[in-house]
The first five atom37 places (N, CA, C, CB, O) and aatype in JSON, in Angstrom:
{
  "aatype": [12, 0, 11, 11, 1, 9, 19, 16, 4, 16, 9, 2, 7, 6, 3, 11, 6, 13, 10, 4, 5, 14, 1, 5, 16, 10, 10, 6, 19, 10, 1, 3, 19, 10, 6, 10, 16, 7, 16, 11, 6, 7, 4, 15, 2, 7, 2, 4, 7, 0, 4, 16, 19, 9, 13, 2, 3, 1, 14, 19, 3, 15, 4, 10, 19, 10, 0],
  "atom_mask": [
    [1, 1, 1, 1, 1],
    [1, 1, 1, 1, 1],
    [1, 1, 1, 1, 1],
    [1, 1, 1, 1, 1],
    [1, 1, 1, 1, 1],
    [1, 1, 1, 1, 1],
    [1, 1, 1, 1, 1],
    [1, 1, 1, 1, 1],
    [1, 1, 1, 1, 1],
    [1, 1, 1, 1, 1],
    [1, 1, 1, 1, 1],
    [1, 1, 1, 1, 1],
    [1, 1, 1, 0, 1],
    [1, 1, 1, 1, 1],
    [1, 1, 1, 1, 1],
    [1, 1, 1, 1, 1],
    [1, 1, 1, 1, 1],
    [1, 1, 1, 1, 1],
    [1, 1, 1, 1, 1],
    [1, 1, 1, 1, 1],
    [1, 1, 1, 1, 1],
    [1, 1, 1, 1, 1],
    [1, 1, 1, 1, 1],
    [1, 1, 1, 1, 1],
    [1, 1, 1, 1, 1],
    [1, 1, 1, 1, 1],
    [1, 1, 1, 1, 1],
    [1, 1, 1, 1, 1],
    [1, 1, 1, 1, 1],
    [1, 1, 1, 1, 1],
    [1, 1, 1, 1, 1],
    [1, 1, 1, 1, 1],
    [1, 1, 1, 1, 1],
    [1, 1, 1, 1, 1],
    [1, 1, 1, 1, 1],
    [1, 1, 1, 1, 1],
    [1, 1, 1, 1, 1],
    [1, 1, 1, 0, 1],
    [1, 1, 1, 1, 1],
    [1, 1, 1, 1, 1],
    [1, 1, 1, 1, 1],
    [1, 1, 1, 0, 1],
    [1, 1, 1, 1, 1],
    [1, 1, 1, 1, 1],
    [1, 1, 1, 1, 1],
    [1, 1, 1, 0, 1],
    [1, 1, 1, 1, 1],
    [1, 1, 1, 1, 1],
    [1, 1, 1, 0, 1],
    [1, 1, 1, 1, 1],
    [1, 1, 1, 1, 1],
    [1, 1, 1, 1, 1],
    [1, 1, 1, 1, 1],
    [1, 1, 1, 1, 1],
    [1, 1, 1, 1, 1],
    [1, 1, 1, 1, 1],
    [1, 1, 1, 1, 1],
    [1, 1, 1, 1, 1],
    [1, 1, 1, 1, 1],
    [1, 1, 1, 1, 1],
    [1, 1, 1, 1, 1],
    [1, 1, 1, 1, 1],
    [1, 1, 1, 1, 1],
    [1, 1, 1, 1, 1],
    [1, 1, 1, 1, 1],
    [1, 1, 1, 1, 1],
    [1, 1, 1, 1, 1]
  ],
  "atom_positions": [
    [[125.47, 90.74, -5.65], [126.07, 90.61, -6.97], [125.86, 89.18, -7.48], [127.58, 90.97, -6.94], [126.05, 88.21, -6.74]],
    [[125.47, 89.06, -8.72], [125.21, 87.75, -9.31], [126.52, 87.01, -9.55], [124.43, 87.9, -10.63], [127.57, 87.61, -9.78]],
    [[126.43, 85.7, -9.5], [127.61, 84.88, -9.74], [128.02, 84.93, -11.19], [127.36, 83.43, -9.31], [127.18, 85.07, -12.08]],
    [[129.3, 84.8, -11.42], [129.8, 84.74, -12.8], [129.4, 83.4, -13.41], [131.34, 84.94, -12.85], [129.3, 82.39, -12.73]],
    [[129.19, 83.43, -14.7], [128.8, 82.23, -15.46], [129.88, 81.89, -16.46], [127.44, 82.45, -16.18], [130.58, 82.77, -16.96]],
    [[130.02, 80.62, -16.74], [130.93, 80.18, -17.79], [130.19, 80.26, -19.11], [131.46, 78.73, -17.52], [129.08, 79.73, -19.24]],
    [[130.79, 80.93, -20.08], [130.19, 81.08, -21.41], [131.14, 80.45, -22.42], [129.91, 82.59, -21.75], [132.35, 80.7, -22.39]],
    [[130.6, 79.65, -23.31], [131.36, 79.05, -24.38], [130.77, 79.52, -25.7], [131.36, 77.49, -24.28], [129.55, 79.47, -25.89]],
    [[131.63, 79.98, -26.61], [131.15, 80.49, -27.89], [132.27, 80.41, -28.93], [130.64, 81.95, -27.76], [133.4, 80.03, -28.61]],
    [[131.94, 80.77, -30.15], [132.92, 80.84, -31.23], [133.06, 82.28, -31.64], [132.51, 79.94, -32.43], [132.08, 82.93, -32.01]],
    [[134.3, 82.8, -31.59], [134.58, 84.18, -31.97], [135.69, 84.16, -33.0], [134.98, 85.06, -30.73], [136.77, 83.62, -32.76]],
    [[135.42, 84.75, -34.16], [136.38, 84.77, -35.27], [136.88, 83.37, -35.61], [137.56, 85.67, -34.92], [138.05, 83.18, -35.92]],
    [[135.97, 82.4, -35.56], [136.3, 81.03, -35.92], [137.02, 80.23, -34.85], [0.0, 0.0, 0.0], [137.36, 79.07, -35.09]],
    [[137.26, 80.81, -33.69], [137.94, 80.11, -32.59], [136.97, 79.9, -31.43], [139.19, 80.89, -32.12], [136.21, 80.8, -31.08]],
    [[137.02, 78.7, -30.84], [136.21, 78.42, -29.66], [136.81, 79.15, -28.47], [136.11, 76.89, -29.39], [138.01, 79.09, -28.23]],
    [[135.96, 79.84, -27.72], [136.38, 80.6, -26.54], [135.53, 80.19, -25.36], [136.28, 82.13, -26.79], [134.36, 79.84, -25.51]],
    [[136.13, 80.23, -24.17], [135.42, 79.99, -22.93], [135.87, 81.04, -21.94], [135.66, 78.54, -22.38], [137.07, 81.27, -21.78]],
    [[134.92, 81.69, -21.27], [135.27, 82.77, -20.35], [134.21, 82.89, -19.27], [135.43, 84.1, -21.1], [133.11, 82.35, -19.39]],
    [[134.55, 83.61, -18.21], [133.62, 83.91, -17.14], [133.08, 85.31, -17.33], [134.3, 83.76, -15.76], [133.83, 86.22, -17.69]],
    [[131.79, 85.48, -17.1], [131.22, 86.83, -17.13], [130.02, 86.89, -16.21], [130.83, 87.25, -18.57], [129.39, 85.88, -15.91]],
    [[129.72, 88.1, -15.79], [128.54, 88.33, -14.97], [127.33, 88.47, -15.9], [128.71, 89.6, -14.08], [127.47, 88.95, -17.02]],
    [[126.15, 88.07, -15.45], [124.95, 88.13, -16.29], [124.63, 89.53, -16.81], [123.77, 87.6, -15.53], [123.95, 89.66, -17.82]],
    [[125.09, 90.58, -16.15], [124.77, 91.95, -16.56], [125.79, 92.54, -17.53], [124.67, 92.83, -15.35], [125.58, 93.65, -18.02]],
    [[126.89, 91.84, -17.81], [127.93, 92.37, -18.7], [127.46, 92.35, -20.16], [129.22, 91.56, -18.54], [126.83, 91.4, -20.62]],
    [[127.8, 93.43, -20.86], [127.46, 93.5, -22.27], [128.5, 92.76, -23.1], [127.35, 94.97, -22.73], [129.61, 92.48, -22.64]],
    [[128.11, 92.44, -24.3], [129.03, 91.8, -25.23], [130.23, 92.7, -25.48], [128.32, 91.47, -26.56], [131.36, 92.22, -25.58]],
    [[130.01, 93.99, -25.57], [131.09, 94.95, -25.76], [132.11, 94.86, -24.62], [130.54, 96.37, -25.86], [133.31, 94.81, -24.87]],
    [[131.64, 94.85, -23.39], [132.54, 94.77, -22.23], [133.35, 93.48, -22.25], [131.74, 94.85, -20.92], [134.56, 93.5, -21.99]],
    [[132.71, 92.38, -22.57], [133.41, 91.1, -22.59], [134.44, 91.06, -23.72], [132.42, 89.93, -22.76], [135.58, 90.64, -23.51]],
    [[134.05, 91.5, -24.9], [135.0, 91.5, -26.02], [136.24, 92.32, -25.7], [134.33, 92.04, -27.29], [137.36, 91.87, -25.94]],
    [[136.05, 93.52, -25.17], [137.18, 94.42, -24.92], [137.94, 94.09, -23.65], [136.68, 95.85, -24.84], [139.17, 94.01, -23.66]],
    [[137.23, 93.88, -22.54], [137.87, 93.77, -21.24], [138.27, 92.35, -20.85], [136.96, 94.31, -20.2], [139.3, 92.15, -20.21]],
    [[137.48, 91.38, -21.24], [137.76, 89.99, -20.86], [138.6, 89.29, -21.93], [136.45, 89.21, -20.63], [139.61, 88.66, -21.62]],
    [[138.19, 89.41, -23.18], [138.87, 88.71, -24.27], [139.95, 89.54, -24.94], [137.87, 88.27, -25.3], [140.68, 89.05, -25.8]],
    [[140.06, 90.82, -24.55], [141.07, 91.74, -25.08], [141.02, 91.87, -26.61], [142.44, 91.29, -24.66], [142.06, 91.99, -27.26]],
    [[139.8, 91.86, -27.16], [139.58, 92.08, -28.58], [139.17, 93.54, -28.74], [138.49, 91.1, -29.17], [137.98, 93.86, -28.8]],
    [[140.15, 94.42, -28.81], [139.9, 95.86, -28.74], [139.52, 96.48, -30.07], [141.1, 96.55, -28.21], [139.4, 97.7, -30.16]],
    [[139.33, 95.69, -31.1], [138.88, 96.22, -32.38], [137.46, 96.75, -32.32], [0.0, 0.0, 0.0], [137.09, 97.62, -33.1]],
    [[136.66, 96.23, -31.4], [135.31, 96.72, -31.2], [135.4, 97.97, -30.34], [134.39, 95.64, -30.54], [135.96, 97.93, -29.24]],
    [[134.86, 99.06, -30.83], [135.0, 100.35, -30.15], [133.72, 100.74, -29.43], [135.38, 101.43, -31.15], [132.61, 100.43, -29.88]],
    [[133.88, 101.43, -28.31], [132.74, 101.97, -27.58], [132.5, 103.4, -28.04], [132.97, 101.9, -26.03], [133.42, 104.22, -28.05]],
    [[131.28, 103.69, -28.39], [130.94, 105.04, -28.82], [129.98, 105.66, -27.84], [0.0, 0.0, 0.0], [130.39, 106.26, -26.84]],
    [[128.69, 105.52, -28.1], [127.67, 106.19, -27.31], [127.18, 105.35, -26.12], [126.49, 106.53, -28.18], [126.63, 105.91, -25.18]],
    [[127.37, 104.05, -26.15], [126.91, 103.11, -25.12], [125.39, 103.0, -25.01], [127.47, 103.51, -23.79], [124.88, 102.5, -24.01]],
    [[124.66, 103.48, -26.02], [123.2, 103.32, -25.99], [122.63, 102.89, -27.34], [122.56, 104.62, -25.55], [121.42, 102.95, -27.54]],
    [[123.49, 102.45, -28.25], [123.02, 101.89, -29.51], [122.73, 102.87, -30.62], [0.0, 0.0, 0.0], [122.22, 102.47, -31.66]],
    [[123.03, 104.13, -30.43], [122.71, 105.13, -31.46], [123.78, 105.29, -32.53], [122.48, 106.45, -30.81], [123.44, 105.57, -33.68]],
    [[125.05, 105.12, -32.19], [126.11, 105.47, -33.15], [126.56, 104.31, -34.03], [127.3, 106.01, -32.4], [126.99, 104.53, -35.16]],
    [[126.46, 103.08, -33.54], [126.87, 101.93, -34.33], [128.36, 101.63, -34.31], [0.0, 0.0, 0.0], [128.81, 100.73, -35.03]],
    [[129.14, 102.34, -33.51], [130.59, 102.12, -33.45], [130.95, 100.71, -32.96], [131.24, 103.15, -32.55], [131.99, 100.18, -33.32]],
    [[130.1, 100.12, -32.16], [130.38, 98.82, -31.56], [129.72, 97.66, -32.31], [129.92, 98.81, -30.13], [129.63, 96.56, -31.77]],
    [[129.27, 97.88, -33.53], [128.55, 96.85, -34.29], [129.44, 95.64, -34.56], [128.04, 97.42, -35.6], [130.57, 95.78, -35.01]],
    [[128.89, 94.45, -34.27], [129.56, 93.18, -34.55], [128.55, 92.26, -35.23], [130.13, 92.53, -33.24], [127.34, 92.5, -35.17]],
    [[129.04, 91.21, -35.86], [128.16, 90.2, -36.46], [127.9, 89.13, -35.39], [128.8, 89.56, -37.76], [128.83, 88.51, -34.88]],
    [[126.64, 88.94, -35.05], [126.22, 88.01, -34.01], [125.15, 87.11, -34.61], [125.68, 88.77, -32.73], [124.06, 87.57, -34.94]],
    [[125.46, 85.82, -34.76], [124.54, 84.87, -35.4], [124.12, 85.37, -36.78], [123.3, 84.63, -34.52], [122.93, 85.38, -37.1]],
    [[125.09, 85.78, -37.57], [124.89, 86.24, -38.95], [124.08, 87.53, -39.07], [124.21, 85.17, -39.73], [123.57, 87.83, -40.15]],
    [[123.96, 88.3, -38.0], [123.24, 89.58, -38.03], [124.08, 90.66, -37.37], [121.86, 89.45, -37.34], [124.75, 90.4, -36.37]],
    [[124.05, 91.87, -37.91], [124.75, 92.97, -37.24], [123.98, 93.43, -36.0], [124.96, 94.15, -38.21], [122.78, 93.67, -36.07]],
    [[124.68, 93.55, -34.87], [124.07, 94.03, -33.63], [125.0, 95.04, -32.98], [123.75, 92.85, -32.66], [126.22, 95.0, -33.18]],
    [[124.43, 95.94, -32.2], [125.22, 96.85, -31.37], [125.64, 96.09, -30.12], [124.41, 98.16, -31.0], [124.79, 95.74, -29.3]],
    [[126.93, 95.82, -29.98], [127.39, 94.99, -28.87], [127.2, 95.66, -27.52], [128.84, 94.63, -29.05], [127.27, 94.98, -26.5]],
    [[126.97, 96.97, -27.49], [126.7, 97.65, -26.22], [125.3, 97.35, -25.7], [126.88, 99.15, -26.38], [125.0, 97.62, -24.53]],
    [[124.43, 96.79, -26.54], [123.05, 96.5, -26.16], [122.77, 95.02, -25.91], [122.13, 96.99, -27.22], [121.71, 94.66, -25.41]],
    [[123.74, 94.16, -26.25], [123.55, 92.71, -26.13], [124.28, 92.2, -24.9], [124.05, 91.97, -27.41], [125.45, 92.49, -24.7]],
    [[123.57, 91.43, -24.07], [124.22, 90.84, -22.91], [125.06, 89.64, -23.36], [123.18, 90.42, -21.84], [124.66, 88.85, -24.21]],
    [[126.23, 89.54, -22.75], [127.13, 88.45, -23.12], [126.6, 87.12, -22.63], [128.53, 88.69, -22.56], [127.23, 86.09, -22.84]]
  ]
}
């Protein structure tokens, strides 16, 4: 198992720092680590768009983006 990494980012205008594994998706981190449950899991393969978030000024399916 890969070691967890420290990630620093800005979410909803607030600076956040958290640990995550390199294989974790943005969706998993948002919901499970940061407890931001507004992002919903739908199909988990990018087809439905339920997990869409704005990432660097672009809409992305958070189930497809690694955190």
